[in-house]
C-alpha positions in Angstrom: -26.0 -47.3 -6.9 -22.4 -47.8 -6.5 -19.6 -45.5 -8.7 -19.6 -48.4 -11.4 -22.9 -48.3 -11.1 -23.5 -44.7 -11.9 -21.0 -44.4 -14.7 -23.0 -46.9 -16.3 -26.4 -45.1 -15.6 -24.5 -42.3 -17.5 -23.1 -43.9 -20.5 -26.5 -45.4 -21.1 -28.5 -43.0 -21.2 -28.7 -40.1 -23.7 -30.8 -37.3 -22.6 -30.1 -34.6 -19.9 -31.1 -31.1 -18.0 -27.9 -28.9 -18.6 -27.6 -26.6 -15.7 -25.5 -23.5 -15.6 -25.0 -20.2 -13.7 -26.5 -17.3 -15.3 -25.2 -13.7 -15.1 -28.4 -12.2 -14.1 -31.9 -14.1 -12.5 -31.6 -17.7 -11.1 -29.7 -21.0 -13.0 -30.2 -21.9 -16.5 -31.2 -25.1 -17.3 -32.0 -26.8 -20.9 -32.6 -30.9 -21.8 -29.5 -31.7 -24.7 -28.9 -35.0 -26.2 -24.9 -35.7 -24.8 -22.3 -38.5 -26.0 -19.7 -39.8 -23.9 -15.9 -39.6 -24.6 -13.9 -42.1 -22.1 -15.5 -40.6 -18.7 -16.2 -37.0 -20.1 -19.7 -36.0 -21.2 -19.5 -33.9 -24.5 -22.8 -31.2 -25.7 -22.8 -29.5 -28.6 -23.5 -26.0 -28.9 -23.1 -22.7 -30.4 -20.2 -20.5 -29.9 -22.4 -17.3 -30.0 -25.5 -19.2 -27.6 -25.9 -18.7 -23.8 -24.1 -22.3 -22.7 -21.3 -21.2 -24.4 -20.5 -17.9 -22.7 -21.6 -19.5 -19.3 -19.0 -21.8 -19.3 -16.6 -19.4 -20.5 -17.5 -17.4 -17.5 -17.8 -20.2 -15.1 -16.5 -24.1 -15.6 -19.1 -25.5 -12.9 -21.9 -26.7 -14.6 -24.3 -29.7 -13.9 -25.8 -32.2 -15.9 -29.4 -34.1 -14.8 -29.4 -37.3 -16.4 -32.3 -38.5 -17.7 -33.6 -42.1 -17.9 -36.1 -42.1 -20.6 -38.6 -44.7 -19.5 -41.5 -43.8 -17.0 -41.5 -43.2 -14.5 -38.1 -41.0 -14.2 -35.1 -42.1 -12.6 -32.3 -39.1 -12.5 -28.0 -39.1 -11.9 -27.3 -35.2 -11.3 -23.7 -35.1 -12.1 -21.8 -32.3 -11.2 -18.4 -31.1 -13.8 -15.8 -28.7 -15.1 -16.7 -27.6 -18.5 -14.4 -26.0 -21.3 -15.2 -25.0 -24.9 -13.1 -26.8 -27.5 -13.7 -25.1 -30.5 -12.5 -27.9 -32.8 -14.8 -30.7 -33.7 -18.2 -29.4 -33.0 -19.2 -31.1 -36.8 -18.0 -34.5 -35.2 -19.8 -34.1 -31.9 -23.3 -33.0 -34.0 -23.0 -36.2 -36.3 -22.6 -38.1 -33.3 -25.8 -36.7 -31.7 -27.8 -36.9 -34.8 -26.7 -40.9 -35.2 -27.6 -40.9 -31.1 -30.8 -39.4 -31.7 -31.6 -41.5 -34.9 -30.0 -44.3 -33.7 -28.7 -45.3 -36.6 -25.1 -44.2 -39.0 -25.8 -41.2 -40.7 -25.3 -41.6 -44.9 -22.5 -39.8 -45.9 -25.1 -37.0 -47.9 -26.3 -36.3 -44.4 -23.4 -36.3 -42.9 -21.4 -33.5 -45.2 -25.4 -31.6 -44.9 -24.4 -31.5 -41.1 -20.9 -30.5 -41.5 -21.6 -27.3 -43.3 -24.6 -26.9 -40.6 -21.8 -26.9 -37.8 -19.9 -24.3 -39.5 -22.3 -22.3 -40.8 -24.0 -22.3 -37.1 -20.5 -21.7 -35.3 -20.7 -25.4 -33.4 -18.5 -26.3 -30.5 -18.2 -28.8 -27.8 -18.8 -28.5 -24.5 -16.7 -31.0 -22.8 -17.5 -31.7 -18.8 -14.9 -33.5 -16.6 -17.5 -35.1 -13.9 -16.0 -34.7 -10.7 -19.3 -35.7 -8.5 -22.4 -37.1 -9.0 -25.4 -36.7 -6.6 -27.9 -39.1 -6.4 -31.2 -39.9 -4.3 -32.8 -43.4 -4.5 -36.1 -43.4 -6.9 -39.1 -43.5 -4.9 -42.4 -44.4 -7.1 -45.9 -45.7 -6.3 -47.1 -48.1 -9.3 -50.0 -49.2 -7.0 -52.1 -47.9 -4.3 -50.8 -50.1 -1.8 -47.3 -48.7 -2.4 -48.4 -45.4 -0.3 -47.9 -47.9 2.5 -44.1 -48.7 2.0 -43.2 -45.1 0.7 -40.1 -42.8 2.3 -38.0 -40.5 1.6 -34.6 -39.9 2.4 -31.5 -38.0 1.7 -29.5 -38.2 -0.7 -25.7 -38.0 -1.0 -22.9 -36.4 -3.1 -20.7 -38.9 -4.4 -17.2 -38.7 -6.2 -17.6 -39.3 -9.9 -14.8 -42.0 -9.3 -15.8 -43.2 -5.7 -16.3 -47.3 -6.2 
């Protein structure tokens, strides 16, 4: 995949596994929806949740962008994250529209804005700096085993061609 194809893969999907460093134990991972803002990836969370606290402690995060088709393909994105306290309501609406695959009517927008305020919703803005890809290896039928190979992946700059 070249750089344009990697960015298109991220733009063309909507679910990811969000990874960040915890204070103790191993890394944390949670499945989330995301939207794009230019090349930045936006994730919604609550200001008092672990994601927001972790990003304030250490802005280095990863997103494993998931293909929603079987067999799964993925692309790992590394980025620097920041918390934006403004815009959490608009992002929640965008995420819900993405999930529902349709615009939210005005009544639901009002409810979502209230929910965002009550929950302390914020924007996690992730500025990607690198991707890690491994070519997908799938077995679609028993004959594929004969040609199944595994190689090494590569870390590539986000903006590389």
